[in-house]
C-alpha positions, 0 to 999 in steps of 0.5 A, spaced: 504 827 064 497 829 064 491 824 064 486 826 059 478 825 061 475 820 056 470 824 053 469 820 047 465 813 048 465 812 041 458 808 042 454 813 038 458 812 032 453 808 028 447 813 030 445 810 037 445 813 043 444 810 050 439 813 056 441 812 064 437 806 064 442 803 059 437 802 053 439 804 046 435 808 041 437 811 034 439 818 035 433 820 031 428 818 036 424 823 039 426 823 046 433 825 043 430 831 039 427 833 046 433 832 050 437 836 044 432 842 044 432 842 052 440 842 051 439 848 046 435 852 051 440 851 056 445 854 052 441 860 050 440 861 057 447 861 059 448 866 054 443 871 056 446 870 063 452 872 061 449 879 058 445 880 065 450 885 068 450 888 076 443 891 075 440 885 073 444 880 078 438 877 081 435 875 074 441 872 072 441 868 079 434 866 077 437 864 070 442 859 073 437 856 077 433 855 071 439 852 068 440 847 074 432 845 073 433 843 066 438 838 068 433 835 072 428 835 067 433 832 062 435 827 067 428 825 068 427 824 060 433 820 060 430 815 065 433 817 072 429 814 077 432 819 083 433 825 079 426 828 078 423 835 077 419 838 083 412 841 082 415 847 086 419 849 081 413 850 077 410 854 082 417 858 083 416 860 075 409 862 076 411 867 082 417 870 079 413 871 073 407 875 077 413 879 081 415 881 074 408 883 072 407 887 078 413 891 076 411 893 069 406 899 068 398 897 067 397 894 060 404 892 058 401 886 055 395 888 050 398 887 043 402 883 040 410 885 040 415 885 035 420 880 037 427 883 040 427 891 042 434 890 046 439 885 045 437 882 051 430 882 049 432 879 042 436 873 046 430 872 050 425 871 044 430 866 041 430 862 048 422 863 048 422 860 042 427 854 043 423 853 049 416 852 045 420 847 041 422 843 046 415 843 049 412 841 043 418 835 042 416 833 049 409 832 047 411 828 041 415 824 046 409 823 051 405 820 045 410 814 046 413 814 053 410 816 060 412 823 061 409 826 068 405 832 067 410 837 071 415 836 065 410 839 060 407 844 066 415 847 067 416 848 060 410 851 059 411 856 064 418 857 063 416 860 056 411 864 059 417 867 064 422 868 058 417 872 055 415 876 061 422 877 063 424 880 056 418 885 056 420 887 063 428 888 061 426 892 055 421 896 060 427 897 065 432 899 059 426 904 057 425 901 050 419 903 047 416 896 044 414 896 037 407 893 036 404 888 031 399 893 027 395 889 022 392 893 017 
């Protein structure tokens, strides 16, 4: 008979959850809100990665790297002493963002664009907004707990990267962006 893995610990049945450190807090604590937002972001990135075909394989691979990095970020928020987000991960996001911008036409970003465009663009816009929410929730955590600046820097650059990737993919798929036009 196959041995089952115990997924349910039943320790959270009364509305509390624990950190790596052993500390327990209410599941409504801002820390768990932030970690949940990061988890949701990671799930959206996983969906987007499945939608990137052979044509966009390198971007798919970079999204897998980002997903891995989000686990480092979550571990750090959970109190890990040995799993830390590295500053070079912020620099890597900046480099990839710059590389994408070079591939697009001049003036690609001179107006507010309506979200979506293509299916990939729409998914990336959702991921970008979830990333912004995750960033805001980590800011709320930082008001109560010590958070290294690199964590907020990474989330900020990640939302930028997701927007730039969205614009690049829409450009590569020859979608003509619809611009916000205040009247």
